[in-house]
C-alpha positions as CSV (number, residue, x, y, z in Angstrom):
1,M,13.6,17.6,-57.7
2,T,12.1,15.9,-54.7
3,A,12.9,12.3,-54.3
4,P,9.9,10.0,-54.2
5,A,8.8,8.7,-50.9
6,P,9.9,5.2,-50.0
7,P,7.3,2.5,-50.7
8,G,6.7,1.9,-47.0
9,R,6.0,5.6,-46.4
10,R,3.7,5.8,-49.5
11,A,1.8,2.8,-48.2
12,D,1.5,4.4,-44.7
13,R,0.1,7.6,-46.3
14,R,-2.4,5.6,-48.3
15,R,-3.5,3.9,-45.2
16,V,-3.9,7.2,-43.4
17,H,-6.0,8.6,-46.3
18,R,-8.2,5.5,-46.3
19,R,-8.7,5.8,-42.5
20,R,-9.6,9.4,-42.8
21,A,-12.1,8.7,-45.6
22,D,-13.6,5.9,-43.5
23,L,-13.8,8.3,-40.5
24,R,-15.7,10.9,-42.6
25,R,-18.1,8.3,-43.8
26,R,-18.8,7.0,-40.3
27,M,-19.1,10.5,-38.9
28,L,-21.6,11.4,-41.6
29,A,-23.6,8.3,-40.9
30,L,-23.6,9.1,-37.2
31,G,-24.6,12.6,-37.8
32,L,-27.5,11.7,-40.1
33,L,-28.7,9.1,-37.7
34,S,-28.7,11.6,-34.9
35,L,-30.5,14.2,-37.0
36,G,-33.1,11.7,-38.1
37,V,-33.8,10.5,-34.6
38,G,-34.1,14.0,-33.4
39,I,-36.6,15.0,-36.2
40,V,-38.7,11.9,-36.2
41,L,-39.0,11.7,-32.4
42,G,-39.1,15.4,-31.7
43,F,-42.9,15.3,-31.2
44,G,-42.5,14.1,-27.7
45,R,-41.4,17.3,-26.1
46,V,-41.0,17.6,-22.3
47,P,-40.8,21.0,-20.7
48,A,-37.4,21.9,-19.2
49,E,-36.6,24.7,-16.9
50,P,-37.9,28.0,-18.3
51,R,-35.4,30.5,-19.6
52,P,-36.1,34.2,-19.7
53,S,-36.7,35.7,-23.2
54,A,-36.0,39.2,-24.1
55,G,-39.0,41.5,-23.8
56,G,-41.5,38.9,-22.6
57,P,-42.3,36.1,-20.2
58,A,-39.9,33.2,-19.6
59,A,-40.0,30.9,-22.6
60,P,-39.8,27.2,-21.6
61,D,-37.1,25.2,-23.2
62,V,-38.1,21.7,-24.2
63,T,-36.3,18.4,-24.8
64,P,-37.9,15.7,-26.9
65,L,-38.8,12.7,-24.8
66,L,-36.9,10.4,-27.1
67,S,-34.4,13.0,-28.3
68,V,-30.9,11.9,-29.3
69,R,-29.8,14.1,-26.3
70,R,-31.2,11.5,-24.0
71,V,-29.6,8.5,-25.8
72,T,-26.4,10.0,-27.3
73,G,-23.8,8.7,-24.8
74,A,-22.8,5.7,-26.9
75,V,-22.9,7.8,-30.1
76,V,-20.7,10.5,-28.6
77,D,-18.2,7.9,-27.3
78,E,-18.1,6.1,-30.6
79,A,-17.6,9.4,-32.5
80,G,-15.0,10.6,-30.0
81,G,-13.2,7.3,-30.5
82,L,-13.2,7.7,-34.2
83,R,-11.8,11.2,-34.0
84,L,-9.2,10.1,-31.5
85,D,-8.0,7.3,-33.7
86,A,-7.7,9.6,-36.6
87,E,-5.7,12.2,-34.5
88,L,-3.3,9.5,-33.2
89,A,-2.8,8.1,-36.8
90,A,-2.0,11.6,-38.1
91,V,0.6,12.1,-35.4
92,A,2.1,8.7,-35.9
93,A,2.3,9.2,-39.7
94,R,4.5,12.2,-39.1
95,T,6.7,10.7,-36.4
96,G,7.4,7.0,-36.7
97,D,8.0,4.2,-39.2
98,A,6.1,1.9,-36.8
99,S,3.7,2.6,-34.0
100,C,1.0,1.2,-31.8
101,W,-1.6,2.6,-29.4
102,V,-4.4,1.3,-27.2
103,V,-6.8,3.6,-25.3
104,A,-9.4,2.1,-23.0
105,P,-11.6,3.1,-20.1
106,E,-10.5,2.1,-16.7
107,G,-11.6,-1.4,-15.8
108,P,-10.2,-4.9,-16.2
109,R,-12.0,-6.0,-19.3
110,T,-13.2,-2.9,-21.1
111,R,-13.3,-2.5,-24.9
112,P,-10.7,-0.1,-26.3
113,I,-11.9,3.4,-27.4
114,A,-9.1,3.5,-30.0
115,A,-6.5,0.9,-30.9
116,R,-4.0,0.3,-33.7
117,R,-1.6,-2.6,-34.0
118,G,-2.0,-3.3,-30.3
119,E,-0.7,-6.8,-30.5
120,V,2.5,-5.9,-32.4
121,G,5.7,-6.0,-30.4
122,L,7.8,-2.8,-30.7
123,I,10.9,-1.5,-28.9
124,P,9.5,-0.2,-25.6
125,A,12.4,1.7,-24.1
126,S,11.7,2.4,-20.4
127,T,7.9,1.6,-20.7
128,L,9.2,-1.9,-20.2
129,K,9.6,-1.0,-16.5
130,L,5.9,-1.5,-16.2
131,A,6.4,-5.2,-16.8
132,T,9.2,-5.3,-14.3
133,A,7.0,-3.5,-11.8
134,A,4.1,-5.8,-12.2
135,A,6.3,-8.9,-11.8
136,A,8.0,-7.5,-8.7
137,L,4.6,-6.7,-7.0
138,A,3.4,-10.2,-8.0
139,V,6.5,-12.2,-6.9
140,I,8.0,-10.1,-4.1
141,G,4.9,-8.4,-2.8
142,P,4.1,-4.7,-2.1
143,E,5.0,-4.9,1.6
144,A,8.3,-6.7,1.3
145,R,11.5,-4.9,2.1
146,L,15.1,-5.4,0.9
147,T,17.5,-5.7,3.9
148,T,21.2,-4.8,4.0
149,R,23.1,-6.4,6.9
150,V,26.3,-6.0,8.7
151,V,27.5,-9.4,10.1
152,A,30.5,-10.7,12.0
153,A,31.9,-14.0,13.1
154,A,31.2,-13.0,16.7
155,R,29.7,-10.0,18.6
156,P,32.1,-7.2,19.7
157,D,34.3,-8.1,22.7
158,P,34.1,-6.0,25.9
159,S,36.4,-3.4,24.3
160,G,34.2,-3.0,21.3
161,T,36.5,-4.7,18.9
162,V,35.3,-6.9,16.0
163,E,38.2,-8.2,13.9
164,R,36.2,-7.9,10.7
165,L,32.7,-6.8,9.6
166,T,31.0,-8.0,6.4
167,L,28.5,-5.8,4.6
168,V,26.0,-8.1,3.0
169,G,24.0,-6.8,0.1
170,G,20.3,-7.6,0.0
171,G,19.5,-6.3,-3.5
172,D,18.5,-2.8,-2.3
173,P,19.2,-0.3,-5.2
174,L,18.3,2.7,-3.1
175,L,21.0,2.6,-0.5
176,A,22.5,6.1,-0.1
177,T,25.0,8.1,1.8
178,P,23.8,11.5,3.1
179,E,25.5,13.2,0.2
180,G,24.0,10.9,-2.4
181,A,20.5,11.4,-0.9
182,A,20.9,15.2,-0.9
183,R,21.9,15.1,-4.6
184,R,18.8,13.0,-5.5
185,E,16.6,15.5,-3.6
186,A,18.0,18.3,-5.7
187,V,17.0,16.7,-9.0
188,P,13.3,17.1,-10.1
189,W,12.7,13.6,-11.3
190,T,14.1,11.9,-8.1
191,R,12.9,14.6,-5.6
192,G,10.7,13.0,-2.9
193,Q,11.6,9.5,-3.9
194,P,12.7,7.0,-1.2
195,T,16.2,6.1,-0.3
196,T,17.7,3.7,2.3
197,S,20.1,5.5,4.7
198,L,23.6,4.0,5.0
199,A,24.2,6.5,7.8
200,V,21.4,4.9,9.8
201,L,23.1,1.5,9.3
202,A,26.4,3.1,10.6
203,D,24.5,4.4,13.6
204,R,23.2,1.0,14.4
205,V,26.6,-0.6,14.1
206,V,27.9,1.9,16.7
207,A,24.8,1.3,18.9
208,A,25.7,-2.4,18.8
209,G,28.9,-1.6,20.6
210,V,31.4,-1.6,17.8
211,R,34.4,0.6,18.4
212,S,37.2,-1.0,16.3
213,V,37.3,-3.1,13.2
214,P,41.1,-3.6,12.6
215,R,40.7,-5.9,9.5
216,G,38.1,-3.6,7.9
217,I,34.8,-4.2,6.2
218,V,34.3,-7.0,3.6
219,A,31.9,-6.4,0.7
220,D,29.6,-9.4,0.0
221,D,27.4,-8.9,-3.0
222,S,27.1,-12.6,-3.8
223,R,23.2,-12.5,-3.7
224,H,23.2,-11.5,-7.3
225,D,25.3,-12.1,-10.4
226,T,28.4,-9.9,-10.5
227,L,28.0,-9.2,-14.3
228,R,28.1,-5.3,-14.1
229,W,26.9,-4.5,-17.6
230,L,24.7,-6.4,-20.0
231,P,26.2,-7.1,-23.5
232,T,23.1,-5.9,-25.3
233,W,23.6,-2.4,-24.0
234,P,25.6,0.1,-26.0
235,E,28.5,1.6,-24.1
236,R,27.0,5.1,-24.6
237,Y,24.3,4.2,-22.1
238,G,26.9,4.1,-19.3
239,P,25.7,7.4,-17.7
240,D,22.2,6.0,-17.5
241,V,22.8,3.0,-15.2
242,G,25.4,2.3,-12.6
243,P,27.3,-1.0,-12.2
244,L,24.9,-3.8,-11.4
245,G,25.2,-5.7,-8.1
246,A,23.3,-6.8,-5.0
247,L,25.3,-4.3,-3.0
248,T,25.3,-0.7,-4.3
249,V,25.3,2.7,-2.8
250,D,24.5,6.1,-4.4
251,G,23.8,4.3,-7.7
252,G,27.3,2.9,-7.8
253,R,29.0,6.3,-8.0
254,P,31.1,7.9,-5.3
255,G,28.7,10.3,-3.6
256,G,26.2,9.8,-6.4
257,V,28.3,11.6,-9.0
258,G,31.0,10.9,-11.5
259,A,31.9,7.8,-13.3
260,P,30.4,4.5,-12.2
261,A,32.7,2.4,-9.9
262,T,34.1,-0.8,-11.3
263,D,33.2,-2.6,-8.1
264,P,30.0,-1.2,-6.5
265,G,30.3,-3.5,-3.5
266,L,33.7,-2.3,-2.6
267,L,32.5,1.3,-3.0
268,A,29.7,0.5,-0.5
269,A,32.1,-1.0,2.0
270,T,34.3,2.0,1.7
271,A,31.4,4.4,2.3
272,L,30.3,2.5,5.4
273,G,33.8,2.6,6.7
274,Q,34.0,6.4,6.3
275,L,30.7,6.8,8.1
276,L,31.9,4.7,11.0
277,A,35.1,6.7,11.1
278,E,33.1,9.9,11.4
279,R,31.4,8.3,14.4
280,G,34.7,7.5,16.1
281,V,35.2,3.9,15.1
282,T,38.6,2.7,14.0
283,V,38.3,0.9,10.7
284,G,40.9,-1.0,8.6
285,P,40.9,-1.0,4.7
286,P,37.9,-2.6,2.9
287,S,38.0,-5.8,0.9
288,R,35.8,-8.3,-1.0
289,G,34.6,-11.6,0.2
290,T,31.6,-13.4,1.6
291,A,30.1,-13.6,5.1
292,P,31.6,-16.3,7.4
293,A,29.5,-19.4,8.1
294,G,27.4,-19.0,11.2
295,A,27.8,-15.2,11.2
296,V,25.8,-13.1,13.6
297,T,23.9,-10.0,12.6
298,V,25.4,-6.9,14.2
299,A,23.0,-4.4,12.5
300,S,20.7,-4.0,9.5
301,V,18.7,-1.5,7.6
302,A,15.6,-2.2,5.4
303,S,14.4,-0.4,2.3
304,A,11.0,1.2,1.9
305,P,8.2,-1.2,1.1
306,M,8.4,-2.8,-2.4
307,A,5.4,-0.7,-3.5
308,E,7.5,2.5,-2.9
309,V,10.6,1.0,-4.5
310,V,8.6,0.1,-7.6
311,G,7.1,3.6,-7.5
312,E,10.6,5.1,-7.5
313,M,11.6,3.0,-10.5
314,L,8.5,4.1,-12.4
315,A,8.5,7.8,-11.5
316,A,12.2,8.4,-11.9
317,S,12.7,5.7,-14.6
318,D,15.5,4.3,-12.5
319,N,17.4,1.8,-14.6
320,L,19.5,0.5,-11.7
321,T,16.4,-0.2,-9.7
322,A,14.8,-2.0,-12.6
323,E,17.8,-4.2,-13.2
324,T,18.3,-5.0,-9.6
325,L,14.7,-6.0,-9.1
326,I,14.8,-8.3,-12.2
327,R,17.7,-10.2,-10.5
328,E,15.9,-10.2,-7.2
329,L,12.9,-11.9,-8.9
330,A,15.1,-14.8,-9.8
331,V,16.4,-15.2,-6.2
332,R,12.9,-15.1,-4.8
333,R,12.0,-18.0,-7.0
334,G,15.1,-20.0,-5.9
335,R,17.1,-19.4,-9.1
336,P,20.5,-17.8,-9.5
337,G,20.3,-14.0,-9.3
338,T,21.0,-13.4,-13.0
339,T,19.3,-11.1,-15.5
340,A,18.4,-14.1,-17.7
341,D,16.8,-16.0,-14.9
342,G,15.0,-12.9,-13.7
343,V,13.3,-12.1,-17.0
344,R,12.1,-15.7,-17.2
345,V,10.5,-15.3,-13.8
346,A,9.0,-11.9,-14.9
347,R,7.4,-13.4,-18.0
348,D,6.0,-16.3,-16.0
349,A,4.5,-13.8,-13.5
350,L,2.9,-11.8,-16.3
351,V,1.4,-15.0,-17.8
352,G,0.1,-15.9,-14.3
353,L,-1.6,-12.6,-14.1
354,G,-3.5,-13.4,-17.3
355,L,-1.8,-10.7,-19.3
356,P,-1.3,-10.9,-23.1
357,V,2.5,-11.6,-23.5
358,G,2.4,-12.5,-27.2
359,G,4.8,-10.4,-29.1
360,T,6.8,-9.6,-26.0
361,T,10.5,-10.2,-25.5
362,M,12.3,-9.2,-22.4
363,V,16.1,-9.3,-22.3
364,D,16.5,-6.9,-19.3
365,G,14.3,-5.1,-16.8
366,S,14.9,-1.5,-17.7
367,G,14.2,-1.4,-21.4
368,L,17.8,-0.2,-22.3
369,S,18.2,-3.1,-24.8
370,R,17.0,-2.6,-28.3
371,E,16.3,-6.3,-28.4
372,D,13.3,-5.8,-26.0
373,R,9.8,-5.9,-27.5
374,V,6.5,-5.1,-25.9
375,T,3.0,-4.6,-27.2
376,C,0.6,-1.7,-26.4
377,S,-2.0,-4.3,-25.3
378,L,0.4,-5.7,-22.7
379,L,1.1,-2.2,-21.3
380,T,-2.5,-1.2,-21.0
381,G,-3.2,-4.6,-19.5
382,I,-0.6,-4.0,-16.8
383,L,-2.1,-0.6,-16.0
384,G,-5.5,-2.3,-15.6
385,L,-4.1,-4.3,-12.7
386,A,-4.0,-1.1,-10.5
387,G,-7.6,-1.6,-9.4
388,D,-6.3,-4.5,-7.2
389,E,-4.7,-3.1,-4.0
390,R,-1.6,-5.3,-4.4
391,Y,-0.9,-3.5,-7.7
392,R,-1.9,0.0,-6.6
393,A,1.7,1.2,-7.2
394,L,1.1,0.8,-11.0
395,H,-1.1,3.9,-10.7
396,D,0.2,5.7,-7.6
397,G,3.9,5.2,-8.5
398,L,3.7,6.8,-12.0
399,A,5.2,10.2,-12.7
400,V,2.6,13.0,-12.6
401,A,2.5,15.6,-15.3
402,A,4.0,18.9,-14.3
403,E,4.6,17.6,-10.7
404,T,6.8,14.5,-10.2
405,G,9.3,12.1,-11.8
406,T,10.2,12.2,-15.4
407,L,7.1,14.3,-16.1
408,A,7.9,17.0,-13.5
409,E,8.8,19.5,-16.2
410,R,6.4,18.3,-18.9
411,F,2.8,19.3,-19.7
412,G,2.9,22.5,-17.5
413,G,0.0,24.8,-18.3
414,T,-1.9,22.1,-20.2
415,P,-5.2,20.3,-19.3
416,L,-3.1,17.2,-18.4
417,A,-1.1,18.9,-15.6
418,G,-1.9,16.9,-12.5
419,R,-4.2,14.6,-14.4
420,L,-1.8,12.5,-16.4
421,R,0.2,9.8,-14.7
422,A,2.5,7.9,-17.0
423,K,5.7,5.9,-17.6
424,T,7.9,7.5,-20.2
425,G,10.3,5.7,-22.5
426,T,13.0,7.2,-24.7
427,L,15.9,5.7,-26.8
428,N,17.3,6.8,-30.1
429,G,14.4,6.5,-32.5
430,V,12.0,5.2,-29.8
431,S,9.5,7.2,-27.8
432,G,6.7,5.8,-25.6
433,L,4.2,6.8,-23.0
434,A,1.9,4.5,-21.1
435,G,-0.3,5.6,-18.2
436,V,-3.7,6.9,-17.1
437,V,-5.6,10.1,-17.4
438,D,-7.5,10.7,-14.2
439,G,-10.9,12.4,-14.2
440,P,-14.6,11.6,-14.1
441,R,-14.1,9.0,-16.8
442,P,-10.5,7.7,-16.3
443,L,-8.6,6.3,-19.3
444,R,-5.6,4.1,-19.5
445,F,-3.4,4.1,-22.6
446,A,-0.2,3.1,-24.2
447,V,1.5,4.7,-27.3
448,L,4.8,3.5,-28.8
449,L,6.6,5.1,-31.7
450,N,9.6,3.5,-33.4
451,G,11.4,5.2,-36.3
452,G,14.4,7.2,-37.3
453,F,13.3,10.4,-35.6
454,P,15.4,12.6,-33.2
455,D,14.5,12.6,-29.5
456,A,12.8,16.0,-29.7
457,Q,10.5,14.8,-32.5
458,G,9.6,11.6,-30.6
459,L,8.9,13.6,-27.4
460,A,6.7,16.0,-29.3
461,G,4.8,13.2,-31.0
462,R,4.0,11.2,-27.8
463,E,3.0,14.4,-26.0
464,A,0.6,15.4,-28.9
465,M,-0.9,11.9,-28.6
466,A,-1.3,12.3,-24.9
467,L,-3.1,15.6,-25.3
468,A,-5.4,14.1,-27.9
469,I,-6.2,11.3,-25.5
470,G,-6.9,13.7,-22.7
471,R,-9.5,15.5,-24.9
472,W,-11.6,12.4,-25.4
473,P,-14.5,12.3,-26.3
474,D,-14.1,15.8,-27.8
475,V,-17.3,15.3,-29.8
476,P,-17.1,16.3,-33.5
477,G,-19.6,19.0,-34.4
478,G,-21.3,16.8,-37.0
479,V,-22.6,14.6,-34.2
480,A,-23.9,17.4,-32.0
481,V,-26.7,18.2,-34.4
482,V,-29.2,18.8,-31.6
483,P,-28.6,22.0,-29.6
484,P,-27.5,21.5,-26.0
485,P,-30.4,21.2,-23.6
486,G,-31.3,24.0,-21.4
487,G,-32.1,21.8,-18.4
């Protein structure tokens, strides 16, 4: 015997049946309205371009002056929205125990085409990075850069000796060795994304006249908190994010591969020492510490502009970048560089942007925590900021279907290839997608699915929903009761 469905599932099915019945009633009403208008007003016929008829002279096609053809835009959109809402509900019913979606035309204050539970906070997974991105662009600014410095108590003496150099982290999560940068370029979702060259920094140290550093390089990552791992993250997420810190190279892994280092700052100091040695500089062993008072800058290297750093975080879903930016937000507001302070700054920034933060809980910047909550209304609201040049990275930085980032290998051969830009989100039992569908009538949307489903089912569900959104308005036949005009 088949066990009865749980009460929650039965209730969900009843709701879906009611929605479908409501859809059929509304569709019938729209169809009858269209038909009635077409019949009653069909007397006012205006000649269109003649079309040749078989075996005789061209037969003019005509369109009624007040035909539904000429006034059907709003009807088509409404009907398309109803169909879309029903399609999304059908997918959600098969996939998640809880879900939300909002689909709206581009523009700051447009009415949604389809929406369900848009104000309910759900586990967002990496779609939360959109909130981190918006806050970073608001607080830090799209043109700002993150600078990594090499300082010393004094400049090199005539022989090129500096007793000790200090490598001071500036919160740049994209610092990379040549090996690390090459590995990123070999991976589809990080290919083409910016890095900050540690080798360039080494070249500049040599150009400053440094030839010997007998007491080695000191790692200073005091700009941010040195808590390397958040307590709300399961240990199994270890491969998804390196150790946190204001001074990291290659994602906190030697050469960008292998297990995360326990001390990312010391790893960075070691890597710089190796690059200097390759350039003929004698370097002692690395250590930890802070820059001496009154230190002079020997050399520095800056990241790409913040808009590109944010774009890398969104396209590649880079957890380390997200967590580093959250802490940097706190520093930029004069607070300690902790995650807790950073998420407070982020929330304040979202409120300042006039975004709907009700139902939202941020405990990190990446979405790795299952304690995070975000609404579909907030996600679509964030996407709506992209019309402002300051927030353009919220559009341009998104992964592109079948081309870049986490969507590089998704949607190939579908109508969304090259048209869909979105932020993905995946955890156990969580699947989300939030972005835009480009075209003559661009749409922005967010869908979140929460349940007990496996990753493959969640992925299939969100992609089915995205394809349905891309087909809008996909007018139902019952509305197209008047034949298409000839001219």
